[in-house]
N, CA, C and O atoms as a GROMACS GRO file, in nm:
protein
  420
    1UNK      N    1   1.337  -0.909   1.434
    1UNK     CA    2   1.294  -1.029   1.387
    1UNK      C    3   1.295  -1.057   1.241
    1UNK      O    4   1.267  -0.971   1.157
    2UNK      N    5   1.325  -1.172   1.213
    2UNK     CA    6   1.323  -1.209   1.044
    2UNK      C    7   1.180  -1.239   0.997
    2UNK      O    8   1.106  -1.323   1.049
    3UNK      N    9   1.153  -1.164   0.900
    3UNK     CA   10   1.030  -1.196   0.832
    3UNK      C   11   1.054  -1.312   0.713
    3UNK      O   12   0.966  -1.390   0.676
    4UNK      N   13   1.193  -1.307   0.660
    4UNK     CA   14   1.206  -1.404   0.552
    4UNK      C   15   1.326  -1.421   0.518
    4UNK      O   16   1.396  -1.320   0.529
    5UNK      N   17   1.388  -1.533   0.470
    5UNK     CA   18   1.525  -1.547   0.393
    5UNK      C   19   1.486  -1.610   0.256
    5UNK      O   20   1.395  -1.691   0.238
    6UNK      N   21   1.550  -1.570   0.185
    6UNK     CA   22   1.583  -1.603   0.046
    6UNK      C   23   1.704  -1.641  -0.017
    6UNK      O   24   1.805  -1.579   0.017
    7UNK      N   25   1.716  -1.738  -0.109
    7UNK     CA   26   1.846  -1.759  -0.164
    7UNK      C   27   1.810  -1.791  -0.325
    7UNK      O   28   1.701  -1.839  -0.356
    8UNK      N   29   1.909  -1.762  -0.416
    8UNK     CA   30   1.907  -1.810  -0.551
    8UNK      C   31   2.042  -1.799  -0.628
    8UNK      O   32   2.132  -1.725  -0.588
    9UNK      N   33   2.050  -1.875  -0.739
    9UNK     CA   34   2.171  -1.881  -0.807
    9UNK      C   35   2.114  -1.876  -0.951
    9UNK      O   36   2.009  -1.924  -0.994
   10UNK      N   37   2.213  -1.805  -1.016
   10UNK     CA   38   2.176  -1.792  -1.156
   10UNK      C   39   2.286  -1.852  -1.239
   10UNK      O   40   2.404  -1.832  -1.212
   11UNK      N   41   2.249  -1.922  -1.336
   11UNK     CA   42   2.356  -1.994  -1.434
   11UNK      C   43   2.355  -1.880  -1.562
   11UNK      O   44   2.267  -1.876  -1.647
   12UNK      N   45   2.467  -1.796  -1.557
   12UNK     CA   46   2.481  -1.663  -1.632
   12UNK      C   47   2.471  -1.697  -1.808
   12UNK      O   48   2.437  -1.616  -1.895
   13UNK      N   49   2.514  -1.846  -1.829
   13UNK     CA   50   2.514  -1.884  -1.967
   13UNK      C   51   2.345  -1.882  -2.020
   13UNK      O   52   2.317  -1.893  -2.139
   14UNK      N   53   2.261  -1.871  -1.933
   14UNK     CA   54   2.114  -1.916  -1.945
   14UNK      C   55   2.066  -1.777  -1.979
   14UNK      O   56   1.959  -1.778  -2.039
   15UNK      N   57   2.117  -1.661  -1.956
   15UNK     CA   58   2.048  -1.546  -1.954
   15UNK      C   59   2.061  -1.485  -2.106
   15UNK      O   60   2.163  -1.492  -2.175
   16UNK      N   61   1.951  -1.429  -2.138
   16UNK     CA   62   1.956  -1.346  -2.273
   16UNK      C   63   1.999  -1.198  -2.248
   16UNK      O   64   1.975  -1.143  -2.141
   17UNK      N   65   2.066  -1.133  -2.355
   17UNK     CA   66   2.099  -1.001  -2.345
   17UNK      C   67   1.993  -0.917  -2.436
   17UNK      O   68   2.005  -0.796  -2.458
   18UNK      N   69   1.891  -0.994  -2.483
   18UNK     CA   70   1.795  -0.919  -2.519
   18UNK      C   71   1.740  -0.796  -2.452
   18UNK      O   72   1.703  -0.801  -2.335
   19UNK      N   73   1.731  -0.676  -2.531
   19UNK     CA   74   1.701  -0.554  -2.471
   19UNK      C   75   1.552  -0.577  -2.401
   19UNK      O   76   1.533  -0.533  -2.287
   20UNK      N   77   1.472  -0.632  -2.457
   20UNK     CA   78   1.308  -0.642  -2.383
   20UNK      C   79   1.302  -0.724  -2.255
   20UNK      O   80   1.220  -0.706  -2.165
   21UNK      N   81   1.416  -0.835  -2.259
   21UNK     CA   82   1.428  -0.892  -2.133
   21UNK      C   83   1.514  -0.845  -2.039
   21UNK      O   84   1.483  -0.872  -1.923
   22UNK      N   85   1.614  -0.781  -2.057
   22UNK     CA   86   1.690  -0.660  -1.962
   22UNK      C   87   1.603  -0.575  -1.902
   22UNK      O   88   1.591  -0.561  -1.781
   23UNK      N   89   1.525  -0.505  -2.007
   23UNK     CA   90   1.444  -0.422  -1.944
   23UNK      C   91   1.321  -0.450  -1.847
   23UNK      O   92   1.262  -0.374  -1.771
   24UNK      N   93   1.303  -0.576  -1.872
   24UNK     CA   94   1.191  -0.666  -1.770
   24UNK      C   95   1.240  -0.680  -1.659
   24UNK      O   96   1.161  -0.685  -1.565
   25UNK      N   97   1.379  -0.693  -1.632
   25UNK     CA   98   1.437  -0.740  -1.501
   25UNK      C   99   1.483  -0.633  -1.422
   25UNK      O  100   1.467  -0.628  -1.300
   26UNK      N  101   1.553  -0.524  -1.508
   26UNK     CA  102   1.646  -0.430  -1.433
   26UNK      C  103   1.538  -0.327  -1.415
   26UNK      O  104   1.443  -0.322  -1.494
   27UNK      N  105   1.550  -0.246  -1.313
   27UNK     CA  106   1.497  -0.098  -1.268
   27UNK      C  107   1.574  -0.007  -1.339
   27UNK      O  108   1.682  -0.041  -1.387
   28UNK      N  109   1.527   0.113  -1.350
   28UNK     CA  110   1.574   0.243  -1.421
   28UNK      C  111   1.723   0.263  -1.387
   28UNK      O  112   1.804   0.260  -1.480
   29UNK      N  113   1.764   0.283  -1.256
   29UNK     CA  114   1.889   0.287  -1.203
   29UNK      C  115   1.964   0.181  -1.248
   29UNK      O  116   2.051   0.214  -1.329
   30UNK      N  117   1.956   0.044  -1.217
   30UNK     CA  118   2.014  -0.063  -1.248
   30UNK      C  119   2.054  -0.079  -1.398
   30UNK      O  120   2.164  -0.123  -1.430
   31UNK      N  121   1.954  -0.038  -1.494
   31UNK     CA  122   1.977  -0.034  -1.634
   31UNK      C  123   2.083   0.060  -1.668
   31UNK      O  124   2.175   0.031  -1.745
   32UNK      N  125   2.070   0.175  -1.609
   32UNK     CA  126   2.190   0.275  -1.602
   32UNK      C  127   2.310   0.190  -1.591
   32UNK      O  128   2.371   0.159  -1.693
   33UNK      N  129   2.341   0.157  -1.493
   33UNK     CA  130   2.453   0.077  -1.465
   33UNK      C  131   2.486  -0.019  -1.568
   33UNK      O  132   2.601  -0.015  -1.613
   34UNK      N  133   2.399  -0.109  -1.614
   34UNK     CA  134   2.407  -0.218  -1.697
   34UNK      C  135   2.476  -0.165  -1.820
   34UNK      O  136   2.561  -0.235  -1.875
   35UNK      N  137   2.444  -0.037  -1.869
   35UNK     CA  138   2.486   0.010  -1.996
   35UNK      C  139   2.626   0.042  -2.001
   35UNK      O  140   2.692   0.032  -2.105
   36UNK      N  141   2.683   0.087  -1.868
   36UNK     CA  142   2.815   0.096  -1.866
   36UNK      C  143   2.920  -0.006  -1.875
   36UNK      O  144   3.040   0.020  -1.877
   37UNK      N  145   2.867  -0.128  -1.881
   37UNK     CA  146   2.947  -0.231  -1.880
   37UNK      C  147   2.996  -0.227  -2.024
   37UNK      O  148   2.926  -0.178  -2.113
   38UNK      N  149   3.115  -0.277  -2.046
   38UNK     CA  150   3.171  -0.289  -2.193
   38UNK      C  151   3.170  -0.417  -2.265
   38UNK      O  152   3.175  -0.423  -2.388
   39UNK      N  153   3.162  -0.529  -2.181
   39UNK     CA  154   3.129  -0.637  -2.254
   39UNK      C  155   3.036  -0.718  -2.207
   39UNK      O  156   2.986  -0.700  -2.096
   40UNK      N  157   3.000  -0.819  -2.288
   40UNK     CA  158   2.891  -0.916  -2.284
   40UNK      C  159   2.912  -0.987  -2.154
   40UNK      O  160   2.820  -0.990  -2.072
   41UNK      N  161   3.006  -1.033  -2.133
   41UNK     CA  162   3.032  -1.103  -2.013
   41UNK      C  163   3.016  -1.015  -1.899
   41UNK      O  164   2.962  -1.068  -1.802
   42UNK      N  165   3.046  -0.902  -1.888
   42UNK     CA  166   3.041  -0.813  -1.760
   42UNK      C  167   2.881  -0.773  -1.762
   42UNK      O  168   2.827  -0.759  -1.653
   43UNK      N  169   2.802  -0.754  -1.882
   43UNK     CA  170   2.682  -0.746  -1.863
   43UNK      C  171   2.590  -0.862  -1.815
   43UNK      O  172   2.486  -0.854  -1.750
   44UNK      N  173   2.648  -0.961  -1.860
   44UNK     CA  174   2.577  -1.094  -1.816
   44UNK      C  175   2.608  -1.128  -1.654
   44UNK      O  176   2.531  -1.190  -1.580
   45UNK      N  177   2.716  -1.082  -1.622
   45UNK     CA  178   2.752  -1.098  -1.496
   45UNK      C  179   2.650  -1.001  -1.402
   45UNK      O  180   2.586  -1.041  -1.305
   46UNK      N  181   2.649  -0.870  -1.451
   46UNK     CA  182   2.573  -0.782  -1.369
   46UNK      C  183   2.420  -0.833  -1.386
   46UNK      O  184   2.366  -0.853  -1.277
   47UNK      N  185   2.360  -0.851  -1.470
   47UNK     CA  186   2.216  -0.893  -1.505
   47UNK      C  187   2.177  -1.009  -1.410
   47UNK      O  188   2.086  -1.007  -1.328
   48UNK      N  189   2.275  -1.125  -1.439
   48UNK     CA  190   2.271  -1.226  -1.346
   48UNK      C  191   2.248  -1.232  -1.209
   48UNK      O  192   2.159  -1.302  -1.160
   49UNK      N  193   2.341  -1.148  -1.131
   49UNK     CA  194   2.353  -1.092  -1.031
   49UNK      C  195   2.216  -1.026  -0.970
   49UNK      O  196   2.155  -1.066  -0.871
   50UNK      N  197   2.186  -0.925  -1.048
   50UNK     CA  198   2.054  -0.864  -1.000
   50UNK      C  199   1.937  -0.938  -1.030
   50UNK      O  200   1.835  -0.900  -0.972
   51UNK      N  201   1.927  -1.042  -1.113
   51UNK     CA  202   1.833  -1.198  -1.131
   51UNK      C  203   1.815  -1.225  -1.010
   51UNK      O  204   1.711  -1.211  -0.946
   52UNK      N  205   1.948  -1.278  -0.965
   52UNK     CA  206   1.926  -1.374  -0.860
   52UNK      C  207   1.883  -1.292  -0.720
   52UNK      O  208   1.805  -1.345  -0.641
   53UNK      N  209   1.937  -1.169  -0.696
   53UNK     CA  210   1.906  -1.086  -0.589
   53UNK      C  211   1.748  -1.074  -0.569
   53UNK      O  212   1.688  -1.083  -0.462
   54UNK      N  213   1.687  -1.050  -0.710
   54UNK     CA  214   1.553  -1.015  -0.694
   54UNK      C  215   1.463  -1.159  -0.670
   54UNK      O  216   1.367  -1.167  -0.593
   55UNK      N  217   1.516  -1.272  -0.755
   55UNK     CA  218   1.445  -1.401  -0.710
   55UNK      C  219   1.472  -1.435  -0.540
   55UNK      O  220   1.390  -1.506  -0.481
   56UNK      N  221   1.564  -1.392  -0.486
   56UNK     CA  222   1.609  -1.443  -0.342
   56UNK      C  223   1.500  -1.324  -0.249
   56UNK      O  224   1.437  -1.355  -0.147
   57UNK      N  225   1.498  -1.197  -0.310
   57UNK     CA  226   1.425  -1.104  -0.221
   57UNK      C  227   1.281  -1.159  -0.245
   57UNK      O  228   1.226  -1.179  -0.137
   58UNK      N  229   1.202  -1.190  -0.354
   58UNK     CA  230   1.068  -1.231  -0.359
   58UNK      C  231   1.055  -1.349  -0.256
   58UNK      O  232   0.951  -1.356  -0.190
   59UNK      N  233   1.161  -1.448  -0.238
   59UNK     CA  234   1.121  -1.587  -0.175
   59UNK      C  235   1.136  -1.524  -0.020
   59UNK      O  236   1.066  -1.590   0.057
   60UNK      N  237   1.199  -1.426   0.038
   60UNK     CA  238   1.194  -1.388   0.140
   60UNK      C  239   1.093  -1.268   0.180
   60UNK      O  240   1.072  -1.237   0.298
   61UNK      N  241   1.038  -1.210   0.076
   61UNK     CA  242   0.938  -1.096   0.104
   61UNK      C  243   0.798  -1.126   0.063
   61UNK      O  244   0.695  -1.091   0.120
   62UNK      N  245   0.814  -1.202  -0.052
   62UNK     CA  246   0.689  -1.203  -0.121
   62UNK      C  247   0.686  -1.160  -0.242
   62UNK      O  248   0.772  -1.080  -0.280
   63UNK      N  249   0.589  -1.205  -0.327
   63UNK     CA  250   0.562  -1.175  -0.468
   63UNK      C  251   0.565  -1.014  -0.510
   63UNK      O  252   0.478  -0.936  -0.471
   64UNK      N  253   0.651  -0.981  -0.575
   64UNK     CA  254   0.613  -0.824  -0.657
   64UNK      C  255   0.716  -0.824  -0.765
   64UNK      O  256   0.825  -0.882  -0.764
   65UNK      N  257   0.663  -0.748  -0.859
   65UNK     CA  258   0.745  -0.720  -0.982
   65UNK      C  259   0.880  -0.688  -0.962
   65UNK      O  260   0.919  -0.616  -0.871
   66UNK      N  261   0.964  -0.749  -1.061
   66UNK     CA  262   1.102  -0.719  -1.071
   66UNK      C  263   1.128  -0.584  -1.078
   66UNK      O  264   1.223  -0.545  -1.010
   67UNK      N  265   1.066  -0.504  -1.141
   67UNK     CA  266   1.076  -0.352  -1.157
   67UNK      C  267   1.084  -0.292  -1.037
   67UNK      O  268   1.171  -0.206  -1.026
   68UNK      N  269   0.999  -0.320  -0.919
   68UNK     CA  270   0.975  -0.273  -0.808
   68UNK      C  271   1.097  -0.284  -0.711
   68UNK      O  272   1.109  -0.211  -0.612
   69UNK      N  273   1.181  -0.375  -0.745
   69UNK     CA  274   1.315  -0.416  -0.664
   69UNK      C  275   1.425  -0.333  -0.739
   69UNK      O  276   1.439  -0.331  -0.861
   70UNK      N  277   1.498  -0.267  -0.651
   70UNK     CA  278   1.639  -0.225  -0.712
   70UNK      C  279   1.763  -0.263  -0.630
   70UNK      O  280   1.770  -0.238  -0.510
   71UNK      N  281   1.858  -0.322  -0.694
   71UNK     CA  282   1.949  -0.333  -0.619
   71UNK      C  283   2.100  -0.266  -0.671
   71UNK      O  284   2.166  -0.310  -0.765
   72UNK      N  285   2.131  -0.171  -0.601
   72UNK     CA  286   2.261  -0.095  -0.643
   72UNK      C  287   2.391  -0.121  -0.526
   72UNK      O  288   2.380  -0.179  -0.418
   73UNK      N  289   2.494  -0.070  -0.572
   73UNK     CA  290   2.609  -0.104  -0.480
   73UNK      C  291   2.632   0.048  -0.409
   73UNK      O  292   2.592   0.150  -0.465
   74UNK      N  293   2.700   0.050  -0.286
   74UNK     CA  294   2.703   0.172  -0.231
   74UNK      C  295   2.876   0.204  -0.256
   74UNK      O  296   2.952   0.115  -0.295
   75UNK      N  297   2.914   0.315  -0.232
   75UNK     CA  298   3.039   0.366  -0.275
   75UNK      C  299   3.146   0.257  -0.209
   75UNK      O  300   3.264   0.270  -0.244
   76UNK      N  301   3.116   0.165  -0.129
   76UNK     CA  302   3.240   0.087  -0.086
   76UNK      C  303   3.204  -0.067  -0.188
   76UNK      O  304   3.276  -0.166  -0.176
   77UNK      N  305   3.103  -0.066  -0.268
   77UNK     CA  306   3.095  -0.162  -0.331
   77UNK      C  307   2.978  -0.279  -0.304
   77UNK      O  308   2.944  -0.374  -0.376
   78UNK      N  309   2.929  -0.232  -0.163
   78UNK     CA  310   2.844  -0.329  -0.095
   78UNK      C  311   2.699  -0.305  -0.174
   78UNK      O  312   2.658  -0.193  -0.204
   79UNK      N  313   2.623  -0.440  -0.203
   79UNK     CA  314   2.501  -0.411  -0.264
   79UNK      C  315   2.405  -0.383  -0.148
   79UNK      O  316   2.427  -0.420  -0.033
   80UNK      N  317   2.294  -0.313  -0.186
   80UNK     CA  318   2.207  -0.290  -0.094
   80UNK      C  319   2.057  -0.265  -0.179
   80UNK      O  320   2.054  -0.225  -0.295
   81UNK      N  321   1.940  -0.294  -0.102
   81UNK     CA  322   1.830  -0.292  -0.176
   81UNK      C  323   1.721  -0.168  -0.150
   81UNK      O  324   1.726  -0.111  -0.040
   82UNK      N  325   1.634  -0.130  -0.238
   82UNK     CA  326   1.553  -0.014  -0.215
   82UNK      C  327   1.436  -0.050  -0.104
   82UNK      O  328   1.334   0.019  -0.100
   83UNK      N  329   1.452  -0.153  -0.021
   83UNK     CA  330   1.362  -0.179   0.099
   83UNK      C  331   1.418  -0.149   0.226
   83UNK      O  332   1.540  -0.167   0.232
   84UNK      N  333   1.360  -0.106   0.332
   84UNK     CA  334   1.418  -0.106   0.444
   84UNK      C  335   1.454  -0.217   0.499
   84UNK      O  336   1.409  -0.316   0.442
   85UNK      N  337   1.536  -0.241   0.611
   85UNK     CA  338   1.544  -0.357   0.679
   85UNK      C  339   1.581  -0.497   0.601
   85UNK      O  340   1.544  -0.605   0.646
   86UNK      N  341   1.648  -0.488   0.496
   86UNK     CA  342   1.679  -0.600   0.409
   86UNK      C  343   1.824  -0.583   0.397
   86UNK      O  344   1.886  -0.478   0.385
   87UNK      N  345   1.880  -0.736   0.404
   87UNK     CA  346   2.025  -0.740   0.397
   87UNK      C  347   2.046  -0.844   0.266
   87UNK      O  348   1.966  -0.934   0.244
   88UNK      N  349   2.147  -0.822   0.193
   88UNK     CA  350   2.176  -0.868   0.079
   88UNK      C  351   2.341  -0.894   0.050
   88UNK      O  352   2.426  -0.805   0.057
   89UNK      N  353   2.368  -1.041   0.016
   89UNK     CA  354   2.473  -1.063  -0.011
   89UNK      C  355   2.475  -1.135  -0.144
   89UNK      O  356   2.385  -1.215  -0.172
   90UNK      N  357   2.585  -1.108  -0.236
   90UNK     CA  358   2.558  -1.152  -0.388
   90UNK      C  359   2.738  -1.174  -0.422
   90UNK      O  360   2.835  -1.104  -0.391
   91UNK      N  361   2.729  -1.282  -0.486
   91UNK     CA  362   2.864  -1.334  -0.538
   91UNK      C  363   2.851  -1.382  -0.674
   91UNK      O  364   2.745  -1.415  -0.728
   92UNK      N  365   2.989  -1.386  -0.736
   92UNK     CA  366   2.980  -1.452  -0.838
   92UNK      C  367   3.103  -1.527  -0.874
   92UNK      O  368   3.214  -1.480  -0.848
   93UNK      N  369   3.087  -1.651  -0.939
   93UNK     CA  370   3.211  -1.749  -0.951
   93UNK      C  371   3.183  -1.794  -1.096
   93UNK      O  372   3.074  -1.842  -1.129
   94UNK      N  373   3.276  -1.778  -1.173
   94UNK     CA  374   3.291  -1.823  -1.309
   94UNK      C  375   3.144  -1.788  -1.383
   94UNK      O  376   3.116  -1.673  -1.417
   95UNK      N  377   3.046  -1.909  -1.406
   95UNK     CA  378   2.948  -1.896  -1.484
   95UNK      C  379   2.810  -1.881  -1.407
   95UNK      O  380   2.702  -1.903  -1.461
   96UNK      N  381   2.823  -1.843  -1.281
   96UNK     CA  382   2.731  -1.837  -1.183
   96UNK      C  383   2.728  -1.705  -1.091
   96UNK      O  384   2.830  -1.643  -1.060
   97UNK      N  385   2.582  -1.666  -1.046
   97UNK     CA  386   2.584  -1.562  -0.964
   97UNK      C  387   2.485  -1.603  -0.868
   97UNK      O  388   2.374  -1.646  -0.899
   98UNK      N  389   2.536  -1.587  -0.727
   98UNK     CA  390   2.432  -1.620  -0.622
   98UNK      C  391   2.428  -1.534  -0.549
   98UNK      O  392   2.517  -1.449  -0.541
   99UNK      N  393   2.287  -1.539  -0.455
   99UNK     CA  394   2.210  -1.408  -0.364
   99UNK      C  395   2.196  -1.469  -0.275
   99UNK      O  396   2.194  -1.592  -0.283
  100UNK      N  397   2.182  -1.404  -0.157
  100UNK     CA  398   2.115  -1.444  -0.042
  100UNK      C  399   2.050  -1.311   0.039
  100UNK      O  400   2.117  -1.211   0.063
  101UNK      N  401   1.902  -1.327   0.079
  101UNK     CA  402   1.826  -1.187   0.109
  101UNK      C  403   1.781  -1.236   0.242
  101UNK      O  404   1.736  -1.351   0.251
  102UNK      N  405   1.793  -1.139   0.372
  102UNK     CA  406   1.724  -1.140   0.479
  102UNK      C  407   1.640  -1.033   0.494
  102UNK      O  408   1.697  -0.924   0.492
  103UNK      N  409   1.506  -1.034   0.511
  103UNK     CA  410   1.416  -0.930   0.545
  103UNK      C  411   1.379  -0.934   0.686
  103UNK      O  412   1.334  -1.031   0.746
  104UNK      N  413   1.399  -0.834   0.725
  104UNK     CA  414   1.350  -0.800   0.880
  104UNK      C  415   1.208  -0.746   0.889
  104UNK      O  416   1.160  -0.684   0.794
  105UNK      N  417   1.140  -0.766   1.001
  105UNK     CA  418   1.001  -0.686   1.036
  105UNK      C  419   1.054  -0.560   1.073
  105UNK      O  420   0.979  -0.469   1.107
   0.00000   0.00000   0.00000
């Protein structure tokens, strides 16, 4: 049974790569991945995707701090969340990232 559905779109050009902002958005594991990105474009794309996922998750689940939500990728590249019974889809197109999250009971 579905508890909630959330979606969010993020304009990558509006994101700051300021260190304090990045650390407010990303959990420790996400920050480690972020720091491996070689260009500002790749960093902004990664950060925007995670921001969109977290906003979508909050819409589906309820308000919790961004730092408590962790979105990583499995070995095949599929994104997953650190909460059971959650399904996430994440996509990028030019200057946008979009995420869709379904949370089950």
